[in-house]
matplotlib code that plots the C-alpha trace (Angstrom):
import matplotlib.pyplot as plt

x = [-15.3, -13.5, -14.1, -14.2, -15.4, -19.1, -19.7, -18.7, -18.1, -19.1, -18.9, -19.3, -22.1, -22.0, -23.7, -24.2, -23.0, -25.5, -24.7, -23.9, -21.4, -19.8, -19.7, -18.0, -15.5, -14.9, -13.8, -11.6, -10.0, -9.8, -8.2, -5.5, -5.0, -4.2, -2.0, -0.1, 0.3, 1.5, 3.8, 5.0, 6.1, 7.6, 9.7, 11.0, 11.7, 13.9, 15.8, 15.7, 15.1, 18.7, 19.6, 16.7, 17.9, 21.5, 20.0, 18.0, 21.0, 23.3, 21.1, 23.4, 21.2, 17.5, 17.7, 19.4, 16.8, 13.9, 15.5, 16.4, 12.6, 11.4, 14.0, 13.6, 9.8, 9.9, 12.3, 10.0, 6.8, 5.2, 5.4, 4.2, 7.2, 9.6, 8.0, 7.8, 11.7, 12.4, 10.4, 12.3, 15.7, 14.6, 13.5, 17.0, 18.8, 20.2, 18.5, 17.5, 14.0, 15.3, 16.8, 13.9, 11.2, 12.5, 12.6, 9.1, 8.1, 10.1, 8.0, 4.9, 6.1, 7.8, 4.6, 2.5, 4.8, 2.6, -0.7, 1.3, 2.8, -0.7, -2.0, 0.7, -1.3, -3.9, -1.3, -2.5, -5.9, -5.6, -8.8, -8.8, -5.1, -5.6, -8.4, -6.1, -2.7, -4.7, -6.3, -2.9, -0.9, -3.4, -1.9, 1.7, 1.1, -0.7, 2.3, 4.9, 3.0, 2.8, 6.5, 7.2, 5.3, 5.6, 9.4, 10.7, 8.3, 9.6, 13.4, 12.5, 10.3, 10.3, 6.8, 6.2, 8.8, 7.3, 3.8, 4.4, 6.6, 3.9, 1.5, 4.0, 4.4, 0.7, 1.1, 4.4, 2.6, 0.8, 1.2, 1.0, -2.1, -2.9, -4.9, -6.0, -5.3, -7.8, -6.6, -3.2, -4.4, -6.3, -3.8, -0.6, -0.9, -1.0, 2.0, 4.1, 3.4, 4.7, 7.7, 8.3, 7.9, 10.1, 12.9, 12.6, 13.7, 13.1, 13.1, 10.6, 8.4, 8.4, 7.5, 4.6, 3.2, 3.4, 1.6, -0.9, -1.5, -2.0, -4.5, -6.4, -6.7, -7.8, -10.8, -11.7, -12.5, -14.5, -16.6, -16.8, -18.3, -20.8, -21.9, -22.3, -25.8, -27.8, -27.3, -23.5, -23.0, -25.2, -23.8, -20.4, -21.6, -24.5, -23.0, -19.5, -18.2, -21.3, -19.3, -15.6, -15.8, -17.3, -14.6, -12.1, -13.5, -13.6, -10.1, -8.9, -10.7, -9.9, -6.4, -6.4, -7.9, -5.4, -2.4, -1.4, -2.2, -0.5, -3.2, -6.1, -5.2, -4.2, -7.7, -9.3, -7.2, -9.2, -12.5, -11.3, -10.3, -13.7, -15.4, -17.0, -15.1, -14.1, -10.9, -12.6, -14.1, -10.8, -8.8, -10.4, -10.1, -6.4, -6.0, -8.0, -5.5, -2.5, -3.8, -4.7, -1.3, 0.1, -1.7, 0.7, 3.7, 1.9, 0.9, 4.5, 5.8, 3.4, 4.5, 8.0, 6.9, 9.8, 8.8, 10.9, 9.7, 6.2, 6.9, 8.3, 5.2, 2.9, 5.1, 4.1, 0.3, 0.7, 2.6, -0.3, -3.1, -1.4, -1.2, -4.9, -5.6, -3.2, -3.8, -7.5, -8.4, -5.8, -7.0, -7.6, -3.8, -3.1, -6.2, -4.7, -1.4, -2.5, -4.9, -2.1, 0.3, -2.2, -2.9, 0.8, 1.0, -1.5, 0.5, 3.7, 3.9, 7.5, 6.0, 4.6, 7.8, 10.2, 8.1, 8.3, 11.9, 13.0, 10.6, 10.9, 14.4, 16.7, 16.1, 16.5, 19.6, 21.4, 20.4, 21.4, 24.7, 25.1, 23.4, 25.8]
y = [0.3, 3.1, 3.9, 7.6, 9.5, 9.1, 6.6, 3.9, 5.1, 2.7, 3.2, 7.0, 6.7, 7.2, 4.3, 4.7, 1.3, -0.2, -0.6, -4.4, -3.7, -0.8, -3.1, -5.8, -3.2, -2.1, -5.9, -6.0, -2.7, -3.4, -6.8, -4.9, -2.5, -5.2, -6.8, -3.5, -3.1, -6.5, -6.1, -3.0, -4.7, -7.5, -5.2, -3.6, -6.8, -7.7, -4.5, -4.3, -7.5, -8.7, -5.2, -5.3, -8.6, -7.2, -4.0, -6.0, -7.6, -4.5, -2.8, -1.4, 0.8, 1.6, 4.6, 2.5, 0.0, 2.4, 3.9, 0.5, -0.5, 2.3, 2.0, -1.8, -1.6, 1.2, -0.8, -3.9, -2.0, -4.6, -4.4, -7.8, -8.9, -7.0, -8.0, -11.7, -11.4, -10.1, -12.6, -15.3, -13.5, -13.3, -17.0, -17.9, -15.9, -13.4, -10.6, -9.8, -8.9, -5.3, -4.7, -6.1, -3.9, -0.8, -2.2, -3.1, 0.3, 1.6, -0.8, 1.1, 4.3, 2.6, 0.6, 3.7, 4.6, 2.3, 4.0, 7.4, 6.3, 5.3, 8.7, 10.0, 8.1, 11.0, 13.9, 14.9, 15.9, 18.5, 18.2, 14.3, 14.4, 16.8, 14.3, 11.2, 12.7, 13.7, 10.2, 8.6, 10.9, 10.6, 7.0, 8.6, 11.3, 8.8, 6.5, 9.6, 11.0, 7.4, 6.8, 10.3, 9.7, 6.0, 5.5, 7.8, 6.1, 2.6, 3.8, 5.0, 2.3, -0.9, -1.1, -2.9, -5.4, -6.1, -6.4, -8.4, -10.6, -11.3, -12.0, -14.3, -16.4, -16.9, -18.5, -20.4, -23.6, -22.5, -24.1, -22.8, -21.3, -20.7, -18.1, -18.3, -15.2, -15.2, -12.2, -13.5, -16.6, -14.7, -12.0, -14.3, -16.1, -12.8, -11.4, -14.5, -14.6, -10.9, -11.7, -14.7, -12.6, -9.8, -12.2, -11.1, -7.7, -5.4, -2.4, -3.6, -5.0, -1.5, 0.1, -2.3, -1.9, 2.2, 2.0, -0.6, 1.7, 4.7, 3.2, 1.2, 4.2, 6.5, 4.2, 3.0, 6.6, 7.0, 3.8, 4.7, 8.1, 6.6, 4.1, 6.5, 7.3, 6.6, 2.8, 2.5, 5.8, 5.1, 1.4, 3.1, 6.1, 4.2, 0.8, 0.2, 3.4, 4.6, 5.5, 5.3, 1.9, 0.1, 1.7, 0.6, -3.0, -2.9, -1.8, -4.7, -7.4, -6.6, -6.3, -9.7, -11.3, -9.9, -9.8, -6.4, -3.0, -1.5, -3.1, -2.3, 1.3, 1.8, 0.8, 4.1, 6.3, 6.0, 6.1, 9.4, 10.7, 10.1, 11.8, 8.6, 8.5, 11.5, 12.0, 11.6, 8.1, 6.9, 7.8, 4.9, 2.5, 3.3, 2.6, -0.6, -1.6, -1.0, -3.4, -6.1, -6.1, -7.3, -10.4, -11.7, -11.6, -13.0, -16.3, -16.4, -16.2, -18.8, -21.2, -20.8, -21.7, -19.3, -17.2, -14.3, -14.3, -14.1, -11.4, -9.2, -10.0, -8.8, -5.7, -4.5, -5.3, -3.4, -0.5, 0.0, -0.2, 2.2, 4.5, 4.5, 5.1, 8.1, 9.7, 9.2, 12.0, 14.4, 13.1, 16.7, 16.8, 14.4, 15.3, 18.9, 17.9, 15.7, 18.3, 21.2, 19.0, 18.1, 21.6, 22.4, 19.6, 21.2, 24.4, 22.6, 19.0, 18.6, 18.5, 14.9, 13.7, 15.3, 14.4, 10.6, 10.7, 12.6, 11.0, 7.3, 6.9, 10.2, 10.7, 7.0, 6.5, 9.6, 8.8, 5.0, 6.3, 8.9, 6.5, 3.6]
z = [-31.5, -29.7, -26.0, -24.9, -21.9, -22.6, -25.4, -27.7, -31.1, -33.7, -37.4, -36.9, -34.6, -30.7, -28.7, -24.9, -23.2, -21.0, -17.4, -17.7, -20.5, -18.3, -15.6, -17.6, -18.9, -15.4, -14.1, -17.2, -16.3, -12.7, -13.6, -15.8, -12.9, -10.5, -13.0, -13.4, -9.7, -9.2, -12.1, -10.7, -7.6, -9.4, -11.6, -8.4, -7.0, -10.0, -9.3, -5.5, -3.8, -3.5, -2.5, 0.2, 1.6, 2.1, 3.7, 6.2, 7.5, 7.8, 10.6, 13.4, 15.5, 15.5, 13.3, 10.7, 10.9, 10.6, 7.4, 6.0, 6.7, 4.6, 1.6, 1.3, 1.4, -1.3, -3.3, -3.1, -2.7, -0.1, 3.6, 3.7, 1.8, 3.9, 7.3, 6.3, 5.2, 8.7, 10.4, 8.5, 9.2, 13.0, 13.0, 11.5, 13.9, 11.5, 13.3, 16.7, 17.9, 19.0, 15.6, 13.6, 15.3, 13.8, 10.2, 10.4, 11.8, 8.8, 6.4, 7.1, 5.4, 2.5, 1.8, 1.1, -2.1, -4.4, -4.0, -4.2, -7.5, -8.6, -8.1, -10.4, -13.3, -13.0, -13.3, -16.8, -15.6, -12.6, -10.7, -10.8, -9.8, -6.9, -5.5, -6.2, -4.9, -1.7, -1.3, -1.6, 0.6, 3.5, 4.0, 3.9, 6.4, 8.8, 8.7, 8.8, 12.0, 13.5, 13.3, 14.6, 17.7, 18.5, 17.5, 20.1, 22.6, 21.6, 22.1, 25.4, 27.0, 24.4, 24.9, 21.6, 22.4, 25.7, 24.7, 21.8, 23.7, 26.2, 23.4, 21.6, 24.8, 25.0, 21.3, 21.9, 20.8, 17.9, 14.6, 11.0, 9.3, 5.6, 4.0, 0.3, -1.7, -4.6, -6.1, -6.4, -7.9, -10.6, -11.5, -11.1, -14.5, -16.5, -14.4, -15.0, -18.7, -19.0, -16.8, -19.3, -22.5, -21.2, -20.4, -16.7, -17.7, -14.8, -17.2, -19.7, -16.7, -15.2, -18.7, -19.3, -15.9, -16.0, -19.4, -18.1, -15.1, -16.8, -19.4, -16.9, -14.6, -17.2, -18.1, -14.5, -13.7, -17.1, -16.3, -12.7, -13.4, -15.7, -13.3, -10.4, -11.2, -8.2, -6.9, -7.2, -5.5, -2.7, -2.3, -1.6, 0.4, 2.5, 2.6, 2.4, 3.6, 5.5, 8.8, 9.9, 11.6, 8.6, 6.4, 8.8, 8.9, 5.1, 4.7, 7.1, 5.8, 1.8, 2.8, 4.7, 1.6, -0.7, 1.5, 0.1, 1.7, -1.4, -3.7, -1.3, -0.6, -4.4, -5.3, -3.5, -5.7, -8.7, -6.6, -5.0, -8.4, -9.6, -6.9, -5.4, -2.3, -0.1, 1.5, 5.1, 3.9, 2.9, 5.8, 8.2, 5.4, 5.0, 8.7, 8.3, 5.5, 7.8, 10.4, 7.6, 6.0, 9.5, 9.1, 6.5, 8.6, 11.6, 9.6, 8.7, 12.1, 13.3, 10.6, 12.1, 15.5, 16.6, 19.5, 18.5, 15.2, 16.4, 18.8, 15.9, 14.0, 16.7, 17.3, 13.8, 14.7, 17.8, 16.3, 13.7, 16.3, 18.6, 15.7, 15.1, 18.9, 19.0, 15.6, 15.2, 17.6, 15.6, 12.1, 11.0, 11.0, 8.3, 6.3, 6.3, 5.3, 2.5, 0.9, 1.2, -0.6, -3.3, -3.6, -4.3, -6.6, -8.9, -9.1, -10.0, -11.5, -10.1, -6.4, -6.5, -8.3, -5.9, -3.0, -3.7, -4.6, -1.4, 1.2, 0.0, -1.3, -0.9, 2.6, 3.7, 1.7, 3.1, 6.6, 6.3, 5.2, 8.1, 10.7, 10.1]

ax = plt.figure().add_subplot(projection="3d")
ax.plot(x, y, z, "-o")
ax.set_aspect("equal")
plt.show()
């Protein structure tokens, strides 16, 4: 039995799968997709987590902190991990609040590398790739524009530090909270098994993750297209993403549930590739994911019961909320930039590769070196 774009081939005959079979296949493929994303992050953690920890403690000025946040999060591929790590360092006295805030601002840019990498899985199919890459980079451009506008304001006024400090004082007596992460619980055994079978080799884990990602993405698109005959298309279009507010709220809630904006925003990439969601529907969803990802660090800070740590966590939340308020009226700018970059990527396959390497790794490394 062989799965192709339209049917199952069985002993020379072509059999169209029922909607139930396609839905079951889609669930299996989504599971493989989530495993690949988690494994991708785990492989980078073996490469870069120790390096990221050293980076976080060497910040000497706000610009260094900003680029350290970008690079460390790009290496670990999780803003939740980096911001929680920063919260722990602040609670332990290894970082000051003023030194930590630029890092969490930078983590917003770094976290968007995952869905951009996911979009490259469609690179062999130009039409799909153009939609997928635009859907991924809309998150990048929102975060980049947010930093360009808000970071100078923060340097001039420290409004994030002042406002978040006020909020932290109101919660000074708060205790810890716990949030169940069902997706992590389901995916974790498979990821742990692969890590064990590879002998904790970051290289092997990365190879398996990339292969699994490409295969899962290919057939997720195939099955989504087959299922988008009426009801499911209307469900996405008329229910989940019927307006900007519901899309934003959905992105926030899903990200709080899975505690990873990387996973949440990466899920929209194949949906865009399959023409189920438009760029304008994905944009508010990504904004909601940005807000949702701050919850992990807030919970981590509340567990510490340290006012400085809570201040940093709230600063991350306020940064994202401020970004939405400021950029929503000019949303045509990030939409235009992502569509333009996607169009350029179709003309040359090197564009997305160069874009990822330069924005998320080369620029931060060079600027960290010169800003020391």
